KEKE-3310 file (N, C-alpha, C; in steps of 0.2 Angstrom, whole numbers, plus 5000, padded with zeros to 4 digits):
npx = (4855:4857:4851:4837:4822:4805:4797:4804:4814:4830:4836:4834:4830:4818:4803:4789:4791:4798:4810:4827:4839:4853:4870:4883:4896:4912:4925:4940:4955:4966:4979:4978:4975:4976:4981:4990:4999:5004:5010:5020:5028:5032:5040:5051:5056:5060:5070:5079:5082:5087:5097:5099:5107:5117:5111:5113:5103:5099:5090:5082:5083:5094:5094:5100:5100:5104:5099:5092:5092:5086:5097:5098:5108:5104:5091:5076:5068:5053:5041:5024:5016:5007:4995:5001:5013:5026:5032:5045:5060:5073:5088:5093:5101:5093:5084:5075:5065:5059:5046:5044:5056:5062:5066:5059:5045:5049:5042:5039:5051:5068:5079:5097:5106:5118:5126:5136:5147:5145:5136:5120:5105:5088:5077:5066:5051:5043:5030:5029:5022:5012:5018:5031:5044:5051:5065:5071:5087:5100:5117:5127:5140:5155)
npy = (4941:4958:4974:4986:4981:4977:4983:4995:4992:4986:4971:4957:4963:4968:4960:4969:4980:4990:4995:4994:4981:4985:4984:4974:4982:4984:4972:4975:4981:4968:4970:4976:4967:4954:4943:4948:4954:4942:4936:4946:4944:4930:4933:4940:4931:4921:4928:4929:4915:4910:4918:4933:4946:4961:4974:4988:5000:5012:5025:5032:5046:5047:5044:5034:5019:5005:4989:4973:4959:4944:4936:4929:4921:4913:4914:4908:4914:4916:4917:4916:4906:4904:4897:4901:4905:4898:4904:4910:4905:4910:4911:4922:4934:4939:4948:4947:4958:4968:4980:4990:4993:5001:5017:5021:5016:5002:4998:5010:5016:5018:5010:5008:4994:4988:4973:4964:4970:4970:4979:4982:4984:4985:4975:4968:4968:4959:4959:4950:4946:4952:4967:4964:4961:4954:4957:4956:4956:4964:4964:4978:4983:4975)
npz = (4905:4906:4912:4912:4919:4915:4924:4927:4936:4939:4931:4940:4951:4964:4959:4952:4961:4956:4961:4961:4964:4973:4968:4976:4985:4977:4979:4989:4981:4976:4980:4992:5002:5014:5009:4999:5008:5014:5002:5000:5012:5009:4997:5002:5011:5002:4996:5006:5008:4996:4993:4990:4981:4981:4971:4961:4957:4945:4941:4926:4927:4936:4949:4962:4970:4981:4982:4987:4977:4968:4958:4942:4931:4920:4916:4909:4897:4889:4876:4873:4860:4845:4834:4822:4825:4834:4845:4856:4864:4875:4884:4896:4907:4922:4935:4950:4959:4973:4971:4981:4985:4976:4968:4957:4946:4937:4926:4920:4919:4913:4918:4923:4929:4940:4944:4953:4947:4934:4921:4917:4906:4905:4895:4895:4905:4918:4928:4943:4955:4968:4971:4966:4953:4938:4930:4914:4907:4898:4894:4896:4898:4905)
capx = (4854:4856:4847:4831:4816:4799:4794:4808:4820:4836:4835:4836:4827:4811:4798:4784:4792:4801:4816:4833:4844:4860:4875:4887:4902:4917:4930:4946:4960:4970:4985:4977:4972:4980:4984:4995:5004:5008:5015:5026:5032:5035:5045:5056:5059:5063:5076:5084:5084:5090:5103:5099:5113:5116:5109:5113:5098:5100:5084:5084:5085:5100:5093:5103:5099:5107:5094:5094:5088:5088:5099:5098:5112:5102:5084:5073:5063:5049:5035:5019:5015:5000:4995:5005:5020:5028:5035:5052:5063:5080:5091:5095:5101:5087:5084:5069:5066:5053:5045:5044:5063:5065:5064:5054:5042:5053:5037:5039:5058:5073:5085:5103:5108:5125:5125:5142:5152:5142:5131:5114:5099:5082:5074:5059:5048:5037:5027:5029:5016:5010:5024:5038:5045:5057:5068:5076:5093:5105:5123:5130:5148:5157)
capy = (4947:4964:4980:4988:4977:4980:4988:5000:4990:4982:4964:4954:4968:4965:4961:4973:4986:4996:4997:4990:4979:4988:4979:4974:4986:4980:4970:4979:4979:4963:4973:4979:4962:4951:4939:4952:4954:4936:4936:4950:4940:4925:4935:4942:4925:4918:4932:4927:4908:4909:4922:4939:4949:4968:4977:4995:5002:5019:5027:5036:5053:5047:5042:5028:5015:4998:4985:4966:4955:4937:4937:4922:4922:4909:4914:4906:4919:4913:4920:4911:4906:4904:4892:4903:4907:4894:4907:4910:4904:4912:4911:4928:4936:4942:4949:4948:4964:4971:4986:4995:4995:5005:5024:5022:5010:5000:4998:5016:5019:5014:5010:5004:4990:4985:4967:4960:4974:4971:4984:4979:4988:4981:4974:4966:4968:4955:4959:4944:4945:4958:4971:4962:4961:4951:4961:4953:4961:4963:4967:4984:4982:4971)
capz = (4902:4911:4909:4915:4918:4912:4929:4929:4941:4936:4931:4947:4957:4967:4954:4954:4966:4953:4965:4959:4969:4972:4967:4981:4983:4974:4984:4989:4977:4979:4982:4998:5006:5019:5004:4996:5013:5014:4996:5001:5016:5006:4993:5006:5014:4997:4994:5011:5007:4989:4993:4986:4980:4980:4965:4961:4952:4944:4936:4920:4930:4939:4956:4963:4976:4981:4984:4986:4972:4966:4951:4938:4925:4915:4916:4903:4895:4883:4873:4871:4853:4842:4828:4816:4828:4839:4851:4856:4871:4875:4890:4897:4914:4925:4942:4954:4964:4976:4969:4986:4986:4970:4968:4952:4944:4932:4920:4917:4919:4909:4923:4923:4935:4941:4948:4953:4943:4927:4920:4913:4904:4905:4889:4896:4912:4919:4935:4946:4959:4972:4973:4964:4946:4936:4924:4909:4906:4893:4896:4893:4899:4910)
cpx = (4853:4853:4841:4825:4810:4796:4799:4814:4825:4834:4838:4834:4821:4806:4792:4785:4795:4808:4822:4836:4850:4865:4880:4893:4908:4922:4936:4951:4964:4976:4985:4974:4978:4984:4991:5001:5008:5012:5021:5031:5036:5041:5051:5060:5063:5070:5081:5087:5088:5096:5103:5106:5112:5115:5109:5109:5098:5094:5087:5086:5091:5100:5096:5102:5102:5101:5096:5089:5090:5090:5100:5102:5109:5094:5081:5067:5059:5043:5030:5018:5008:5000:5000:5012:5021:5030:5042:5055:5070:5082:5095:5097:5095:5088:5077:5070:5059:5052:5045:5051:5066:5062:5059:5051:5046:5048:5037:5046:5062:5079:5091:5104:5115:5124:5132:5147:5150:5136:5126:5109:5094:5079:5067:5057:5043:5035:5026:5023:5015:5016:5031:5038:5051:5059:5073:5081:5097:5111:5125:5137:5149:5160)
cpy = (4953:4970:4982:4983:4981:4985:4993:4998:4987:4975:4961:4958:4964:4966:4965:4979:4991:4998:4992:4987:4982:4983:4979:4978:4981:4978:4975:4977:4973:4965:4975:4974:4959:4946:4942:4953:4948:4934:4940:4947:4934:4927:4937:4936:4921:4921:4930:4920:4907:4914:4928:4943:4957:4970:4985:4997:5010:5021:5031:5043:5053:5046:5035:5025:5008:4994:4978:4963:4948:4937:4930:4924:4918:4908:4912:4910:4916:4917:4915:4911:4905:4898:4894:4904:4902:4897:4906:4909:4906:4913:4918:4929:4940:4943:4950:4953:4965:4978:4992:4997:5000:5012:5025:5016:5008:4999:5004:5019:5015:5014:5006:5000:4987:4979:4964:4963:4974:4975:4981:4985:4983:4981:4971:4966:4963:4955:4952:4942:4952:4962:4968:4961:4957:4955:4957:4958:4959:4967:4973:4984:4978:4975)
cpz = (4907:4908:4914:4914:4916:4918:4931:4933:4936:4936:4937:4953:4959:4962:4957:4958:4962:4956:4963:4965:4968:4972:4974:4980:4981:4980:4984:4984:4980:4982:4990:5003:5010:5014:5001:5001:5014:5008:4997:5006:5013:5001:4997:5009:5008:4995:5000:5010:5001:4989:4989:4986:4979:4973:4965:4955:4951:4939:4930:4922:4934:4947:4957:4970:4975:4985:4984:4981:4971:4959:4948:4932:4919:4915:4909:4901:4889:4882:4871:4863:4851:4837:4823:4819:4834:4846:4851:4863:4870:4882:4891:4905:4916:4932:4945:4959:4967:4974:4974:4987:4981:4970:4962:4949:4937:4925:4916:4916:4914:4913:4920:4929:4935:4946:4947:4948:4936:4926:4915:4911:4904:4898:4889:4903:4913:4927:4937:4950:4962:4974:4971:4956:4944:4930:4920:4907:4900:4895:4893:4893:4905:4916)
residu = (UNK:UNK:UNK:UNK:UNK:UNK:UNK:UNK:UNK:UNK:UNK:UNK:UNK:UNK:UNK:UNK:UNK:UNK:UNK:UNK:UNK:UNK:UNK:UNK:UNK:UNK:UNK:UNK:UNK:UNK:UNK:UNK:UNK:UNK:UNK:UNK:UNK:UNK:UNK:UNK:UNK:UNK:UNK:UNK:UNK:UNK:UNK:UNK:UNK:UNK:UNK:UNK:UNK:UNK:UNK:UNK:UNK:UNK:UNK:UNK:UNK:UNK:UNK:UNK:UNK:UNK:UNK:UNK:UNK:UNK:UNK:UNK:UNK:UNK:UNK:UNK:UNK:UNK:UNK:UNK:UNK:UNK:UNK:UNK:UNK:UNK:UNK:UNK:UNK:UNK:UNK:UNK:UNK:UNK:UNK:UNK:UNK:UNK:UNK:UNK:UNK:UNK:UNK:UNK:UNK:UNK:UNK:UNK:UNK:UNK:UNK:UNK:UNK:UNK:UNK:UNK:UNK:UNK:UNK:UNK:UNK:UNK:UNK:UNK:UNK:UNK:UNK:UNK:UNK:UNK:UNK:UNK:UNK:UNK:UNK:UNK:UNK:UNK:UNK:UNK:UNK:UNK)
# end
């Protein structure tokens, strides 16, 4: 139970002193840690090993960049179910991208992507880890 103790201190304070024990400062955001840096290195290495492809990313406002991403034409996209709903699984094209490479946050943007000459729109966004995202795609035109 938390709150103020009988002697005016916070629970867990020094009994009888009336002085609270100050909480420890919060840890830095996980994105700012050495672990996050290691994940970024791992993601970059994975792109190199698995063969990232050029992806032309165009924001809703028309800013266009070409980045490298891991494209999967048969990504298994699934939703978790519940007691009343078993969930859904569907195979769709998807691309894994580094957020730092993009001109806008895809969680807030409605981009168009050109991969291998095929134009796609994003219909689902799944943050993958620290600084990367998987975008489930639907074909707009070949």
